One Martini backbone bead per residue (centre of mass of N, CA, C, O) as a GRO file, in nm:
protein
  119
    1MET     BB    1   3.721  14.159 -21.045
    2PRO     BB    2   3.973  14.006 -20.939
    3GLY     BB    3   4.253  13.816 -21.011
    4PHE     BB    4   4.372  13.482 -21.099
    5VAL     BB    5   4.657  13.246 -21.076
    6ILE     BB    6   4.800  12.933 -21.199
    7LEU     BB    7   5.141  12.825 -21.195
    8ARG     BB    8   5.369  12.640 -21.360
    9HIS     BB    9   5.698  12.588 -21.207
   10ASP     BB   10   5.994  12.537 -21.379
   11ASP     BB   11   6.249  12.483 -21.168
   12PRO     BB   12   6.573  12.403 -21.103
   13ARG     BB   13   6.478  12.319 -20.792
   14GLY     BB   14   6.175  12.264 -20.885
   15LEU     BB   15   5.855  12.176 -20.885
   16HIS     BB   16   5.581  12.416 -20.889
   17PHE     BB   17   5.321  12.636 -20.765
   18ASP     BB   18   5.157  12.947 -20.842
   19PHE     BB   19   4.959  13.138 -20.624
   20MET     BB   20   4.762  13.418 -20.751
   21LEU     BB   21   4.662  13.744 -20.618
   22GLU     BB   22   4.493  14.027 -20.684
   23MET     BB   23   4.646  14.312 -20.499
   24GLY     BB   24   4.712  14.635 -20.506
   25GLY     BB   25   4.877  14.595 -20.798
   26VAL     BB   26   4.938  14.294 -20.721
   27LEU     BB   27   5.077  13.963 -20.660
   28LYS     BB   28   4.990  13.744 -20.446
   29THR     BB   29   5.222  13.479 -20.335
   30TRP     BB   30   5.225  13.115 -20.360
   31SER     BB   31   5.396  12.819 -20.289
   32VAL     BB   32   5.307  12.504 -20.428
   33PRO     BB   33   5.357  12.157 -20.464
   34GLN     BB   34   5.062  12.146 -20.587
   35LEU     BB   35   4.776  12.130 -20.738
   36PRO     BB   36   4.499  12.261 -20.658
   37ALA     BB   37   4.223  12.087 -20.488
   38GLN     BB   38   3.960  11.945 -20.397
   39GLY     BB   39   4.029  11.843 -20.059
   40GLU     BB   40   4.295  11.980 -20.029
   41GLU     BB   41   4.604  11.992 -19.832
   42MET     BB   42   4.867  12.246 -19.776
   43THR     BB   43   5.180  12.368 -19.775
   44CYS     BB   44   5.290  12.709 -19.801
   45ARG     BB   45   5.475  12.983 -19.957
   46ALA     BB   46   5.552  13.294 -19.925
   47LEU     BB   47   5.600  13.542 -20.162
   48PRO     BB   48   5.681  13.778 -20.337
   49ASP     BB   49   5.562  14.005 -20.512
   50HIS     BB   50   5.400  14.035 -20.825
   51ARG     BB   51   5.334  14.102 -21.134
   52THR     BB   52   5.042  14.133 -21.327
   53ALA     BB   53   5.157  14.001 -21.590
   54TYR     BB   54   5.110  13.696 -21.481
   55LEU     BB   55   4.812  13.667 -21.572
   56GLU     BB   56   4.933  13.627 -21.895
   57TYR     BB   57   5.195  13.469 -21.853
   58GLU     BB   58   5.414  13.268 -22.066
   59GLY     BB   59   5.737  13.127 -21.993
   60PRO     BB   60   6.029  13.249 -21.960
   61LEU     BB   61   6.269  13.329 -21.714
   62SER     BB   62   6.470  13.519 -21.568
   63GLY     BB   63   6.767  13.412 -21.429
   64SER     BB   64   6.732  13.099 -21.439
   65ARG     BB   65   6.399  13.034 -21.337
   66GLY     BB   66   6.268  12.916 -21.581
   67SER     BB   67   5.916  12.828 -21.620
   68VAL     BB   68   5.574  12.915 -21.724
   69THR     BB   69   5.238  12.767 -21.681
   70ARG     BB   70   4.910  12.779 -21.725
   71CYS     BB   71   4.633  12.626 -21.534
   72ASP     BB   72   4.479  12.886 -21.416
   73ARG     BB   73   4.191  13.117 -21.428
   74GLY     BB   74   4.038  13.429 -21.291
   75ALA     BB   75   3.819  13.508 -21.038
   76TYR     BB   76   3.769  13.694 -20.721
   77SER     BB   77   3.664  13.687 -20.374
   78ILE     BB   78   3.634  13.824 -20.056
   79GLU     BB   79   3.527  13.691 -19.743
   80HIS     BB   80   3.809  13.694 -19.573
   81GLN     BB   81   4.037  13.917 -19.370
   82SER     BB   82   4.360  13.874 -19.219
   83ASP     BB   83   4.671  13.822 -19.090
   84SER     BB   84   4.596  13.481 -19.071
   85GLU     BB   85   4.352  13.510 -19.295
   86LEU     BB   86   4.221  13.378 -19.617
   87VAL     BB   87   3.908  13.411 -19.793
   88VAL     BB   88   3.813  13.270 -20.108
   89ILE     BB   89   3.635  13.307 -20.424
   90LEU     BB   90   3.650  13.108 -20.695
   91SER     BB   91   3.643  13.174 -21.070
   92GLY     BB   92   3.737  12.935 -21.275
   93GLU     BB   93   3.810  12.715 -21.526
   94LYS     BB   94   3.858  12.479 -21.287
   95LEU     BB   95   3.862  12.641 -21.015
   96THR     BB   96   3.578  12.629 -20.789
   97GLY     BB   97   3.568  12.816 -20.486
   98ARG     BB   98   3.676  12.769 -20.165
   99VAL     BB   99   3.962  12.934 -20.006
  100THR     BB  100   4.201  12.868 -19.747
  101LEU     BB  101   4.433  13.081 -19.577
  102GLN     BB  102   4.681  12.990 -19.323
  103ARG     BB  103   4.880  13.082 -19.087
  104VAL     BB  104   5.162  12.968 -18.939
  105PRO     BB  105   5.253  12.955 -18.637
  106GLY     BB  106   5.578  13.105 -18.617
  107GLU     BB  107   5.558  13.130 -18.954
  108PRO     BB  108   5.575  13.389 -19.168
  109ASP     BB  109   5.581  13.209 -19.464
  110LEU     BB  110   5.372  13.003 -19.362
  111TRP     BB  111   5.103  12.812 -19.507
  112ARG     BB  112   4.765  12.703 -19.538
  113ILE     BB  113   4.593  12.518 -19.774
  114CYS     BB  114   4.234  12.507 -19.743
  115ASN     BB  115   3.913  12.439 -19.794
  116ILE     BB  116   3.859  12.314 -20.074
  117SER     BB  117   3.544  12.423 -20.209
  118ALA     BB  118   3.241  12.423 -20.297
  119VAL     BB  119   2.968  12.668 -20.322
   0.00000   0.00000   0.00000
């Protein structure tokens, strides 16, 4: 199964979390304002794809972009995928369950992370 990771990103512009899913040799990445948890819903921003090295990396980032610390990791499976929605089942060290990502209509980079629930 492909992997996922959630990184705490201490960025000079502010703290956020990177939710990353391994897909097609890269990590599809969303910036979320707080650590995802069951029952939480929040708006997140799609970021450019990242290297799969971030599945294992913790430490400083080049270019004065702060540092990252791993909060959770594990494997996942895709339950549903379309251009506007992605539903995955996470099997992490802390977060386990169904997560739905839905694109915000009219906003190409904005998504809602919602329906975080136990399976």
